[in-house]
C-alpha positions in Angstrom: 9.7 28.4 -9.3 6.8 27.2 -11.5 3.4 27.9 -10.2 2.1 24.6 -11.6 1.0 22.3 -8.8 2.4 19.2 -7.4 -0.2 16.5 -7.8 -0.6 13.8 -5.2 -2.7 10.8 -6.3 -4.6 9.2 -3.5 -6.9 6.3 -3.1 -7.2 5.8 0.7 -4.4 3.2 0.9 -1.3 3.6 3.3 0.8 3.8 0.1 -0.9 6.8 -1.2 -0.7 8.6 2.2 3.0 8.1 2.2 3.0 9.5 -1.3 0.9 12.4 -0.2 3.4 13.4 2.5 6.2 13.2 -0.1 4.2 15.4 -2.4 3.6 17.9 0.3 7.3 18.2 1.1 8.0 18.6 -2.6 5.4 21.3 -3.0 6.9 23.2 0.0 10.5 23.0 -1.4 9.1 24.3 -4.8 6.8 26.9 -3.3 4.1 25.4 -5.4 0.5 24.6 -4.8 -0.6 21.0 -3.9 -3.3 19.3 -5.9 -4.8 16.2 -4.2 -6.5 13.9 -6.8 -8.7 10.9 -6.3 -9.9 9.0 -9.4 -13.0 7.1 -8.6 -13.2 4.1 -10.9 -16.5 2.3 -11.2 -17.3 -0.8 -13.3 -18.5 -0.1 -16.7 -20.9 -3.1 -16.6 -23.1 -4.9 -14.2 -24.8 -8.3 -14.1 -28.1 -8.4 -15.9 -30.9 -7.1 -13.7 -28.6 -5.7 -11.1 -29.1 -2.1 -10.1 -26.6 0.5 -11.3 -24.8 2.1 -8.4 -24.0 5.7 -9.2 -20.8 7.3 -8.3 -20.9 9.3 -5.1 -20.9 13.1 -5.3 -17.6 14.7 -4.9 -18.7 16.2 -1.6 -19.2 12.6 -0.3 -15.8 11.4 -1.4 -14.6 9.6 1.7 -11.0 9.4 0.4 -10.7 13.1 0.0 -12.4 13.6 3.4 -9.7 11.4 5.0 -7.0 13.3 3.3 -8.4 16.6 4.6 -8.3 15.2 8.0 -4.8 13.9 7.5 -3.6 17.4 6.5 -5.7 19.6 8.7 -3.2 20.2 11.5 -0.4 21.1 9.2 0.6 24.7 9.8 2.9 24.9 6.7 0.3 23.6 4.3 0.6 25.4 0.9 -2.5 26.3 -1.2 -4.2 22.9 -1.6 -6.9 21.8 -4.0 -8.9 18.6 -3.7 -10.1 17.1 -7.1 -12.4 14.1 -7.5 -12.7 12.5 -10.9 -14.7 9.5 -12.3 -13.3 7.3 -14.9 -10.5 5.1 -15.8 -7.6 5.7 -13.5 -5.0 4.6 -16.1 -6.3 7.4 -18.4 -7.3 10.2 -16.2 -4.3 10.1 -13.9 -1.7 10.6 -16.6 -3.8 13.3 -18.0 -3.4 15.3 -14.8 0.3 15.5 -15.6 -0.3 17.9 -18.5 -1.1 20.7 -15.9 1.3 19.8 -13.3 5.1 20.2 -12.6 5.3 16.9 -10.7 3.1 13.9 -9.9 3.6 11.7 -6.8 1.9 8.4 -6.1 2.5 5.2 -4.1 4.0 2.0 -5.7 0.7 0.1 -5.0 -2.9 1.1 -4.5 -5.8 -0.6 -2.8 -6.4 -2.9 -5.7 -4.4 -5.6 -7.4 -2.4 -8.6 -5.8 -0.6 -8.2 -2.6 2.6 -9.8 -4.2 2.9 -7.0 -6.8 6.0 -4.8 -6.4 4.5 -2.2 -8.6 0.8 -1.5 -9.3 -0.6 -1.0 -12.9 -1.7 2.6 -12.1 1.8 3.6 -11.0 3.2 2.1 -14.1 0.7 3.8 -16.4 1.5 7.2 -14.8 5.2 6.7 -15.0 4.9 5.7 -18.6 2.3 8.2 -19.9 2.3 11.4 -17.8 3.7 14.6 -19.4 5.4 15.6 -16.2 7.9 13.8 -14.1 6.4 11.1 -11.9 7.7 10.1 -8.5 6.8 6.6 -7.2 7.1 6.2 -3.4 7.9 2.6 -2.5 6.7 0.7 0.6 9.2 0.9 3.4 11.5 -2.0 4.0 12.6 -2.9 0.6 16.0 -4.6 0.8 18.6 -4.0 -2.0 21.8 -5.8 -2.6 25.1 -4.8 -4.1 27.7 -2.2 -3.3 27.6 1.5 -4.3 29.3 4.5 -2.6 27.1 6.3 -0.3 28.3 8.4 2.5 26.7 10.8 4.9 24.1 13.5 4.2 21.2 13.8 1.7 21.9 12.2 -1.6 20.1 12.1 -5.0 21.0 9.5 -7.6 20.7 9.8 -11.3 21.3 7.4 -14.1 23.3 8.7 -17.1 23.5 6.8 -20.4 26.7 8.3 -22.0 25.7 7.1 -25.4 22.2 8.8 -25.3 22.1 11.3 -22.5 18.8 13.1 -21.8 19.1 16.8 -20.7 15.7 16.7 -19.0 16.6 13.9 -16.7 20.0 15.6 -15.8 18.2 18.9 -15.3 15.5 17.4 -13.0 18.2 15.7 -11.0 20.3 18.7 -10.4 17.3 20.8 -9.5 16.1 18.2 -7.1 19.6 18.0 -5.5 19.7 21.8 -5.1 16.2 21.9 -3.6 17.3 19.3 -1.0 20.8 20.6 -0.4 22.0 17.2 -1.4 25.0 15.9 -3.4 24.2 14.2 -6.7 25.5 10.7 -7.4 25.7 10.2 -11.2 25.7 6.5 -12.1 27.2 5.8 -15.6 27.5 2.1 -16.4 29.4 0.7 -19.3 28.9 -2.9 -20.8 31.6 -5.3 -19.6 32.8 -7.8 -20.5 32.5 -6.8 -24.3 31.9 -9.8 -26.5 31.2 -10.3 -30.2 29.7 -13.0 -32.3 32.1 -15.4 -34.0 29.5 -17.8 -35.3 25.9 -18.7 -34.5 25.9 -19.5 -30.8 29.5 -18.7 -30.3 30.7 -15.5 -28.4 34.2 -14.4 -28.3 35.7 -11.8 -26.0 36.9 -8.5 -27.6 40.4 -7.4 -26.9 39.6 -4.0 -25.5 41.3 -2.3 -22.5 38.8 -2.0 -19.7 40.7 1.0 -18.2 40.4 2.8 -21.5 36.7 2.1 -21.7 36.2 3.4 -18.1 38.3 6.4 -18.8 36.3 7.3 -21.9 33.0 6.8 -20.1 34.1 9.1 -17.3 35.3 11.7 -19.8 31.9 11.7 -21.6 30.0 11.8 -18.3 31.9 14.8 -17.0 31.4 16.6 -20.4 27.6 16.1 -20.2 27.6 17.2 -16.6 29.7 20.4 -17.2 26.8 22.7 -18.2 24.6 21.6 -15.3 27.5 22.0 -13.0 27.8 25.6 -14.1 24.1 26.2 -13.7 24.1 24.6 -10.1 27.4 25.5 -8.6 26.1 24.6 -5.2 25.4 21.0 -6.2 28.3 18.6 -5.8 28.0 16.1 -8.6 30.0 12.8 -8.1 30.3 10.6 -11.2 30.3 6.9 -10.4 31.6 4.9 -13.3 31.0 1.1 -13.1 31.0 -1.9 -15.4 28.0 -4.0 -16.0 24.3 -3.7 -15.5 23.1 -0.1 -15.1 19.8 -1.1 -13.4 21.7 -3.1 -10.8 24.0 -0.2 -9.9 21.1 2.2 -9.6 19.1 -0.2 -7.3 22.2 -0.6 -5.1 22.7 3.2 -4.9 19.0 3.6 -3.9 19.8 2.4 -0.4 19.4 5.4 2.0 19.1 7.7 -1.0 16.5 10.6 -1.0 15.6 9.9 -4.6 16.6 8.1 -7.6 16.1 9.8 -11.0 15.8 7.9 -14.3 14.7 8.8 -17.8 11.9 7.5 -19.9 12.5 6.3 -23.5 11.6 8.8 -26.1 9.3 7.8 -29.0 10.8 6.3 -32.0 9.6 6.1 -35.6 9.1 2.4 -35.6 8.0 2.4 -31.9 5.7 5.4 -31.5 4.1 4.2 -28.3 5.4 5.5 -25.0 7.9 3.2 -23.4 9.8 3.4 -20.1 12.7 1.1 -21.0 14.0 -2.0 -19.2 16.4 -0.1 -16.9 13.8 2.3 -15.6 11.3 -0.5 -15.1 13.7 -2.5 -13.1 14.5 0.5 -10.9 10.9 1.1 -10.3 10.3 -2.5 -9.3 13.3 -2.9 -6.9 14.6 0.5 -5.7 14.5 1.2 -2.0 14.0 4.9 -2.3 11.4 7.0 -4.2 12.0 7.0 -8.0 11.5 9.8 -10.3 10.7 9.0 -14.0 11.3 11.9 -16.2 9.9 12.3 -19.7 12.5 12.9 -22.4 13.3 16.5 -23.6 11.4 17.4 -26.7 13.4 16.9 -29.9 15.1 20.0 -31.2 13.8 21.4 -34.5 
C-alpha cells in the first residue's frame, strides 16, 4: 500500500464529519496515515475604517479541536496529522492532493445556499486535485430508475468503451478488492441512433440494437480482462444498457458503497481541467459517495 495519506477536508459542518468518518475507514483499509485538513478562508478586504481581524493561530483552530474530540475515543485510529491552512479554499484544497493518495470531503460545507446539491469547494477539488477525490453526499438522496443491485457490498464504475481510462478502472478494481465487494461496470451506448437528413430533421439509422449491444459488451469485456487478471478475487459484472450513462450510474448508486467515475483529460483546444457532463451529473444526484479519478497520464 502507498504510504501517502488519505486527506479528509473538514470545516465543522455535519457534512465534513461524515466525510471524515469515510476517510478514516478508507485510511484503515489502505493501512495509510490520515491527514485532517481545515482551510481557514478570510475575506481579503474589509469596509473602510473597519479593523482587520487576523486569522486565529492553528492551536486555536476550533474546527480541528472538534475533530480531535470526535476521534479521540477511536481505538483503531491510524497515524493522524492535523493541518490548518489560511487562504483560498478552492486553491489550497486541490493542492493538498499532490501529496495524497485520496481526498475525501462532504458534498456541501458550511457556506453557500441550502438548496445547492454540490458546493463549489467540492466541485473545485473534484475537478482540480491530482489524486482521486471522494465526495460524500448527505444521507437521504432519492434516486430513480432500475439497475441490477443484489445483496452484499457493491462498487459501481462507469466505462466509456469508446475512450476507456485505465486509471478509473484500476481505482475501481482496487476499491472493490479493499472492500470485498463485487464491481458493477456500467457501459452505456447511445440509443436510438439518429442522423441528420436536413437542417432540423432527424432520421433513424437502420442499425441492429442487438448488434450494438453485443459489440459494446465485447469491448467492455476486453478492457476489463487485464484488470480481472490482476484482481482475480473481484467479481466484475458488466452492465450494458442503452441511453444516458449518467442516468444509469445514478440509478446504480442506490445502496452502493461507491460510484467511480473518470475526469476528462486535458485537450489541445481545451487545456483547462474539466470533469465532463456525466461526472458532474453523477456528483449532483448519486445517492452513494462518488469517487472522481484523474485521467491516466498520456503515454510517451
